[in-house]
N, C-alpha and C positions, 0 to 999 in steps of 0.2 A: 360453474362454481364461481361466484364473484370474490375477487380477493379482498382479504382484510386491510392491504395496504394502499388502496386507492379504487378508484372507478374504472375497473377493467376485470376481465376474467382472471384466473388463476392461469400459471404458465402451464402447468398441466392438462388444464380444461383445453386452452389452445392447442398443447401438442396433441390430446387425443383426437380432436378435431380434424387436425391437419393429416393425421393417419387415416380417419373414417373416408375423408375427401380426397385421399391421395394425390396430396397437394406435392406435386415438386421440388425436391429440395435442389440445394445449389451445388455444382461441381467444387472440387477442391482448388481448381484455380481462383473460383470467385469467391471464396471465404473470406480473404484480406479487405476485396473491397467491399464486402456486405458489412463485416465488423466494423471498419475505419467508418464508415457512415453512420451505422449504428451509434459507435462510442462517441462521434460528433455530438449528435442528437440529443445524446443521454447527458454529457456534459453540461451541454448549453442548457438543457433543461435543469440541471442540478444548482448550476450556479445562477439561474434564474429565480430558482425557488425561494434566494435569501432565508434559509432555515434558521437562522440565527439572528433576526430583525437588524440586519444592515452589519451585524458584527463579523470579523473575520473568522473564515473556518478553513476545515480542508476537508478535501474531496479523495476517498481512497478507492480505487478501482481495482474489482476481482471478475477475472473469466476463467472459466474452467468447464471442462466437461461435464455434465450433469450423469449421477450413476444411477438414474432411474428412466430416466427419457434418452433411450439411444440417440446417437447423433445430434445431439443439442448440447447447444454450447449456453452458459448460464453466464450472466453479468449481473454484478451486484455492484450499486454504488451507495458507500457509506459517507454520510457527514460527519464531520467530529469539531467541538469548537477548540480541541487540544491537539498537538503535533501527534500521529501516530506511530507506532513504534514499526520502524523498518522490517516486513515481513517480506519473506519470497511470494511471488505472484501476486506483487501489488505495483499499481500505478498510482503516484499520489501527486494531488496541485493543492495549491494554497490559494484563497481567493479573499480578494478585499470588495464586498459590493459596493462600499461607499464612493471607491476610487477607481470603479471598474477595472480589476486587476486583479491577473490571473499569472502565478509564479507555477513554475515546474518543480517539483522537488524529487522524486526519484522515479525510477522503473526497473524492478527487480523483477528477474524470470523466475518457474520456478525452479527450485533447486535440482530436479532431475535435468533440466536444460544447461544447466551451466558448464557443466564439462564440455559438453559438445562445443557453446558459445566462446569456452575460453581456450577451447584447440583449434577454433577457426579466428581468433581474436580480429585479423587482420580485413574480417567482412564486416566488423562491427565499429561503430564510433568509438573512440578511444576512452572517452569520459564515463561511456556506458560500461565497458570493460574495468575501467580504474573502480567504479562504483559495486561491480560484482567482487572484486577481488577485497573491498573494504567489509562489504558486509560477510564475506567467506573469513576473515582475520579478526571478526565482532568490532572493528574500528568504526566506530558509527559518528565522528565528527563530521562528516563528507554529507550527514543526512540529519544535520543540524541536534545533534546529542553531545554532551558533556559529560567525558569520564569522572567518577567519584568515588574515593576511595571509601571503602567499608566504615572506616572508622572515623569518617568525616561528616559532621551534620550541617557546616556552614558552607555554602558555595556562593558566590559573589551575583547578583542579581535572581539568586531563587530562593523562595520561600523556605523555611526549615522544614515546616510542615512537607511542602513535599517534596523535600530530600528525604524524610524518613517514611515517606509512605512509599517512594521507589525502592528504598533499601529494604524495607519489609517485604514487599514484593518478590523482590530478587532473592531475600532470604527463604521464605516460602516455596519459591520455585525451587530451589536448591533441595529444600527438605523434600518435597514430593518427589523428587527426581533420582532418588536413593541414593543420596550423598550421607556416609557414614557420618556419627558424631566426628571423629577428628577432621574429616575433612572440610565440616559446616565448623569447625574451629578455626581451621586455617584460611577458609573465605572471610571469616569474621575478621580476623588478625590483616591479612594480605591482600584480602579480595577486593574487588572495584563494581561499580554498575553505573547504569547510563541514566542520565536527566535529558528532558528536553531543555534546549540552551533558547530562552527568551530573545536573545538578541541576534541567534542568525537571521540573514538575510536570505530567503530564496531568490534563486535568479527567475526575473520576469521572463515570462513564457513568450518566444519568439518561432516564427515560421519556420526559420533557417535550424531548429534546434533537430537532433534527431533523437525521436520517442521511438523504438522499436514495437511497442506494441500499437501506437497508434499508425504507424507507417509511414511517418514524415522524413522526407529526404534532406 
């Protein structure tokens, strides 16, 4: 079966063919090597695809086990013109095609992995640990976001319409997650939300940077 998203077969078709042909899988020790090689290829392909005609964009990488295909690891590459919200299990890069510039934004592990990582923090890069702690505290400054009070509509450098859209989205999130009327009123008066900071500058990617998912030492 052909994929609707490119000149290739669907992942399900490829997986079924591999099963029928008794294709040999890889052992646990080999997984990281193959994942890194595939990720580098996918990143290069996504960067060179120039999805927004030369305009800067973000790449969000998500890797996870597939719930239907046993022992298969699925990787998805999302591109966006705007800074994505920092979610767990994401690796994000910022790309400027015209300047041939790639910046590392963040690498957040799945939330289920965080307690084990923090319990063994001496085995990981200090900045990686700091970003995990920031995320757990809902402190998004180092992810390129600015905190805005619910009562505020004007933020320096950010269009008022953008601020209002983010406020509305946060308010709807609270309403849909069981907040009582009293709690909603408190949030409207004293709460805050986060909006992307247009002046935030991500770090240019360097080989010596330690990014856990792609295995750079």
